[in-house]
C-alpha positions as CSV (number, residue, x, y, z in Angstrom):
1,M,3.5,-15.6,2.2
2,T,0.4,-14.8,0.9
3,A,-2.2,-12.0,1.1
4,S,-3.7,-13.8,4.3
5,G,-0.5,-12.2,6.1
6,A,-2.4,-9.0,5.9
7,S,-4.0,-9.6,9.3
8,G,-0.9,-9.4,11.1
9,E,-1.3,-12.8,12.7
10,G,1.7,-15.0,13.2
11,V,4.1,-12.7,11.6
12,A,7.3,-12.5,13.4
13,S,9.8,-9.7,13.4
14,A,13.0,-10.0,11.3
15,P,16.0,-11.1,13.0
16,G,17.1,-8.5,15.5
17,A,13.8,-6.5,15.5
18,A,13.2,-4.4,18.5
19,H,9.7,-3.9,17.7
20,P,7.3,-6.0,19.7
21,A,3.9,-4.9,18.4
22,R,3.6,-4.5,14.9
23,P,0.7,-2.5,13.4
24,V,-1.8,-4.6,11.0
25,L,-2.2,-4.0,7.3
26,P,-6.0,-2.8,6.2
27,E,-8.4,-5.6,6.3
28,G,-9.5,-5.0,2.9
29,L,-6.2,-6.2,1.8
30,A,-7.2,-9.9,2.9
31,E,-10.3,-9.8,0.7
32,C,-8.5,-8.2,-2.5
33,P,-4.8,-7.2,-2.2
34,V,-4.5,-4.4,-3.9
35,I,-3.9,-0.5,-2.9
36,A,-5.3,1.6,-5.6
37,I,-3.0,5.0,-5.6
38,F,-4.3,8.2,-6.4
39,R,-1.9,10.7,-7.5
40,R,-2.6,14.3,-8.5
41,L,-5.7,13.9,-9.8
42,P,-8.6,16.7,-9.6
43,S,-10.9,16.2,-7.0
44,E,-14.0,14.9,-8.7
45,Q,-11.8,12.3,-10.7
46,V,-10.4,11.0,-7.4
47,L,-14.4,10.5,-6.0
48,S,-15.6,8.8,-9.5
49,I,-12.8,6.4,-9.6
50,A,-13.0,5.4,-5.9
51,D,-16.7,4.8,-6.5
52,A,-15.2,2.7,-9.8
53,V,-12.5,0.6,-8.0
54,R,-14.8,-0.3,-5.1
55,A,-17.5,-1.4,-7.3
56,A,-14.7,-4.0,-8.6
57,G,-14.0,-5.2,-5.2
58,I,-10.7,-3.0,-4.4
59,R,-11.2,-1.4,-1.0
60,V,-7.9,0.1,0.0
61,L,-7.1,3.6,-1.6
62,E,-3.9,5.7,-1.3
63,L,-4.0,9.4,-1.9
64,T,-1.1,10.8,-2.1
65,V,-0.4,14.2,-0.2
66,D,0.9,16.1,-3.1
67,S,-2.3,15.9,-4.8
68,P,-5.1,18.7,-4.4
69,D,-7.3,19.3,-1.7
70,V,-6.2,15.7,-0.5
71,L,-6.7,16.2,3.4
72,R,-10.4,17.1,2.3
73,L,-10.7,14.2,0.0
74,I,-9.5,11.8,2.8
75,S,-11.5,13.1,5.1
76,E,-14.7,12.9,2.7
77,L,-14.1,9.4,1.5
78,R,-13.5,8.2,5.1
79,S,-16.9,9.6,6.1
80,R,-18.8,7.8,3.2
81,G,-18.9,4.8,5.2
82,D,-18.8,2.2,2.2
83,E,-16.1,-0.1,3.6
84,L,-13.0,1.8,2.0
85,T,-10.0,2.0,3.9
86,V,-8.0,5.4,3.0
87,G,-4.3,6.0,3.7
88,A,-1.8,8.6,2.6
89,G,0.9,8.6,0.3
90,T,4.1,10.0,-0.6
91,V,4.8,11.0,3.5
92,L,7.8,12.4,3.6
93,D,7.9,13.5,7.3
94,P,6.2,13.6,10.4
95,E,4.4,16.8,10.0
96,A,2.8,15.5,6.9
97,A,2.2,12.2,9.0
98,R,0.7,14.3,11.5
99,R,-1.8,16.2,8.8
100,A,-2.9,13.0,7.3
101,L,-3.8,11.5,10.3
102,D,-5.8,14.2,11.5
103,A,-7.6,14.4,8.2
104,G,-8.6,10.8,8.9
105,A,-6.0,8.7,7.1
106,S,-5.8,5.2,8.3
107,F,-2.3,4.4,7.2
108,L,0.6,6.1,6.0
109,V,3.0,5.5,2.7
110,S,6.3,6.7,2.2
111,P,8.6,6.1,-1.2
112,H,11.8,6.4,1.4
113,T,12.8,4.7,4.7
114,D,13.1,7.8,7.4
115,D,14.1,6.6,10.8
116,E,12.3,10.1,12.0
117,L,9.1,9.2,10.4
118,L,9.2,5.6,11.4
119,Q,9.9,6.9,15.2
120,F,6.8,8.9,14.5
121,C,4.7,6.3,13.7
122,R,5.6,4.0,16.6
123,A,4.6,6.6,18.9
124,S,1.4,7.3,17.2
125,G,0.5,3.7,16.3
126,A,-0.1,4.4,12.6
127,P,0.8,1.8,10.6
128,L,3.7,3.2,8.1
129,I,4.3,1.4,4.6
130,P,7.9,2.7,4.0
131,G,9.5,2.3,0.7
132,A,12.9,0.1,0.3
133,A,14.8,-1.2,-2.7
134,T,17.8,-3.0,-0.9
135,A,18.1,-5.5,2.1
136,S,19.9,-2.9,4.3
137,E,16.7,-0.4,3.7
138,V,14.2,-3.3,4.1
139,V,15.8,-4.5,7.6
140,R,15.9,-0.9,8.6
141,A,12.3,-0.5,7.9
142,W,11.5,-3.7,9.2
143,R,13.1,-3.4,12.5
144,G,11.8,0.3,12.9
145,G,8.3,-0.9,13.3
146,A,7.1,-0.6,9.7
147,A,3.6,-2.5,9.1
148,A,5.0,-3.5,5.6
149,V,7.8,-2.9,3.3
150,K,7.0,-1.1,0.1
151,L,9.4,-2.5,-2.6
152,F,9.9,0.4,-4.7
153,P,10.0,0.3,-7.9
154,A,8.8,-3.0,-8.1
155,S,8.7,-3.2,-11.8
156,S,12.5,-2.4,-12.2
157,L,13.9,-4.1,-9.3
158,G,11.9,-7.2,-10.8
159,V,10.0,-10.1,-9.2
160,G,13.8,-11.8,-8.9
161,T,14.9,-9.4,-6.5
162,L,11.7,-9.9,-4.6
163,V,12.6,-13.6,-4.4
164,A,16.2,-12.7,-3.2
165,L,15.1,-10.5,-0.6
166,R,12.5,-13.0,0.7
167,D,14.9,-15.8,0.9
168,P,17.0,-14.4,3.9
169,L,14.0,-12.2,5.3
170,P,10.7,-14.7,5.2
171,D,9.2,-12.8,7.9
172,V,8.9,-9.3,6.0
173,R,5.8,-8.5,4.6
174,F,6.4,-6.8,1.0
175,I,3.8,-4.7,-0.8
176,A,5.0,-4.2,-4.6
177,V,4.5,-0.8,-5.9
178,G,5.8,0.9,-9.0
179,G,4.6,-0.3,-12.6
180,I,2.2,-2.8,-11.7
181,D,-0.7,-3.5,-13.8
182,A,-2.9,-6.6,-14.6
183,S,0.1,-8.3,-16.6
184,N,2.7,-8.6,-13.4
185,A,0.8,-8.1,-10.1
186,S,-0.2,-12.0,-9.7
187,Q,3.6,-12.6,-10.4
188,F,4.6,-10.4,-7.4
189,L,2.0,-11.8,-5.3
190,G,2.8,-15.5,-6.1
191,S,6.3,-14.8,-5.1
192,G,5.5,-13.7,-1.5
193,C,3.7,-10.0,-1.8
194,V,1.0,-9.6,0.8
195,A,-0.4,-7.2,-1.8
196,V,0.3,-4.8,-4.5
197,G,-0.2,-0.7,-5.2
198,V,-1.3,0.1,-8.3
199,G,-1.6,3.7,-9.4
200,S,-1.2,5.3,-13.0
201,W,-2.3,2.3,-15.0
202,L,-5.3,1.7,-12.7
203,V,-6.6,5.5,-12.6
204,A,-6.0,5.4,-16.4
205,R,-5.6,9.5,-16.1
206,G,-8.8,10.3,-14.5
207,D,-10.8,8.3,-17.1
208,A,-13.6,6.7,-14.8
209,V,-15.0,4.5,-17.5
210,Q,-11.5,3.3,-18.0
211,A,-10.6,2.8,-14.7
212,A,-13.4,0.8,-14.0
213,A,-12.8,-1.5,-16.5
214,R,-9.0,-2.0,-15.8
215,A,-10.1,-2.4,-11.8
216,V,-12.0,-5.7,-13.0
217,L,-9.4,-7.1,-15.2
218,L,-7.0,-6.6,-12.3
219,V,-9.2,-8.3,-9.6
220,K,-10.2,-10.9,-12.0
221,A,-6.5,-11.8,-12.6
222,L,-5.7,-12.0,-9.0
223,S,-8.3,-13.8,-8.2
224,E,-7.7,-16.4,-10.9
225,A,-4.0,-16.6,-9.8
226,R,-5.1,-17.3,-6.3
227,S,-7.5,-20.1,-6.7
């Protein structure tokens, strides 16, 4: 499976899945299969780094809900109208999900697989990308209507785990998150992920100049791997 699976076309449910209409992933992932993850950065750094990664071609951002002033930042980035898709990460429960959606989040990401959160997102129609590390968690998330499953922590689990999971579960959309950078992102995409989520390495501790350089490096590495 390649990043073209982000559109959701032709993607079947895992065996026994009960969810007939799976939410689609952000359109920007088909062009550049990267979610830039912003965690606990000051607001001024979020805005400057958002500009930097957008200039490199990354169009999908995730702002974790444990970040300062995150709801205002989601709303502000959404209102810019510069082709960015903004989601909320580290969403642990339906109340956090509701607040993020009210602020304008286009999708939600959680570090875990939670039935109550899956049910809330099914009812609201919000795309949810829950975290999973085992086959049982992956199947539970996918059957619960996840838009994709976050393989987390990806660098610790390794590409071998992804390959092993995809063998019996070829229809599941995986997004690798955790320890991803320019040196290993293409390996996860080449092994079947529809996208990768890149956080601390990409945002470079709030250094916009370094983040811009790393975004260019990452996009170039992925482009070369896909060609």
